[in-house]
N, C-alpha and C positions, 0 to 999 in steps of 0.2 A: 660328214660335212661335204657338200657338193663343191667341186672346183668352181671358181669364179670365172665368169665370162671376161675375156681380155678387154672388151669394151667397157665393162663395169669397173674393172681394175684401173683403167686409165683415168677415170674421173674421181677416184678416191683422193681425199685430201689428207695431208699430213700437217701436224702442228709444228711450226718452227719458231725459233726465237733468235733474233739478231741482237747481240750486245755490242755496243760501239763506244768508242772514245772520240769525241770531237775536239779538235785542237783548241787550246785555251785562247788563242788570238781572236776567236769568234766572239763578238759582243753578246752579252746575255739576251739582249733584245732580239738578236738574230737566230737564237737557238730554235725557235718554233719553225722558222723557214728551213733550217737544216734537217730537223726531224721530218718536216714536210717532204723534203727531197727523198728521204728513205721510204716514207709512206707511199709516195707516188711511184717509186721503183717497184714496190711490192704490188700495188694496185694495178700497175701496167701489166704485170704478169698474171693478172686475175687472182691475186691473193686477197684474203679477207682479214683485216686487222681485228684481233680479239683482245688486245691489251697492250699497254705500253707503260714505260717508266720514263718520265720526263728527265732530261739530262740535268745533272748537278755537278758542280765543280768538285773534283776530288784530287787529292795528292796521289801520285803514282809511287809504287814501291821502288821503281828504278827509272832513271831518265831514258826517254825514247828519242831516237833521231827522227826529225821531220824535215822533209825536203820542201823548200818553198823557193820558187823561182831559181832553181839550181843551187841554192845555198843550203847547207845542212845546219839545222838548229836543234839543240837538245831541249826537250820539254820535260818538266817534272810534275805537271798536273794537267788534267784534261776533264772535259765534261763527259760523264758516264751516263748512258741511258740504254734502253732496250725497247724493242717492238716485238710483240708476239703475234703470229699470224698463221693462217692455214693456207695451203697452196698444194697444187698437184706436184708430186715429187719431181717430175721431169722438168719443171719450170724453175726449180731451186738454183740450178746452175746459172740461169739467166739473171736471177736476182743477185746472186753472189757477184757475178761479173759487173753488173751495173753499180752495185755499192762500191766496188773497188775503184770505180771511176770518180767517185765523189772526193774532191781534193781536200775537203775539210775533215774527213774521217782519218784520224791518226791510225786506228786499228779497229778491227771488228771481228766477231766470231759468230758464225751462223751454225746453229745446232738444231737437231730434232728435239723438240720439247714434249713434255707430257701434256695431256689434255686437261689438266686441272685448271681451275679458274685462276687467272693471273692476279686477281684482286685478293688481298690478304683476307683469309677467312677469319670469322669471329673466333674468339678463344673458346675452348671447350668448357662446359660448365664444371664447376667443382662438385665433387660428390663425397659423401661421408662413407665410412666403412659399412654401415647398414645399407646405404644406397648401392654400394658396389656389390653387395651380396644378393641384391635383388629384392630386398624387403621394402625399399622405398623407391620413389621415382626421382630422377635427377632434376634438380632445379639450380639455376645459376645463382651464384653468390655475388650480389652486386656490391658496389662500394659502400652504399649506405648500410647494408647488413654487416659488412666487415667492421665498420666504425661502432656499431651498436653492441658489440660483444662485451659482456661484463667479465669481471674477474672469475666468477663462478663458471661462466661458459668456457673460459680458457682452461680452468682446472679440469672440467669435464673432457675437453678436447685432448688435453695431455694424458689424462687417465685412459681414454679410448685408444690413443696411440700406443701407450705402454701395453695395454691388453693385447692389441694386435701384434706387437712385437714379441710378446711372451708366448703367443700361440705357436704350437708346433705345426710345421707344414704336413699335409696329408701325404702318405706314401704313394 
C-alpha cells in the first residue's frame, strides 16, 4: 500500500458523536434551539451532520452539580440527546471548546464513532434450520405469518428444534 500524501490526509474526515445532557430548566419548546446551537457549532467547523437523537428527559443515576449565576444547584434529571457528524480531525478540538461554552449543557462526551448508519437497522429476517443450512432462501417472518401458525405447525417446529438439539456436532 502506498503512503498517503499529507495533503490528502489533511482532508480525511472522521465520524464523531457528541452525547449531551441539557439542563432540565430548559423548556421543552426550547430544546430545538439548544440542539441547533450544537449543530451550528459543528457546521461552523465544516462538520457534516449524519444523524441525531432528539433530547428526551431522563432521570440521572446520580445528582450532578450545576452552576447558574454563581449558585450551585443539584439536578437529578436532564435531557439526553446526541448528534453524529463527520469532521476533519484537527477541527474536533475547536468543536469541543465551543460546546463547552454552551451554558445549558450540563455535561457532554465527544467520541470517535463508527461509520455505521445512525438510524436503527431493520431486524434480521428469521430463518429456519433448513434455511440456515443453505437449502432454502431466507424470508422475513412478518406479524401476520406469526399469527397464522396452527397447532400442527407448532408441533413441527418443536420437533425440528428437538432434532437439531439431538444432532451431534461435527468434529
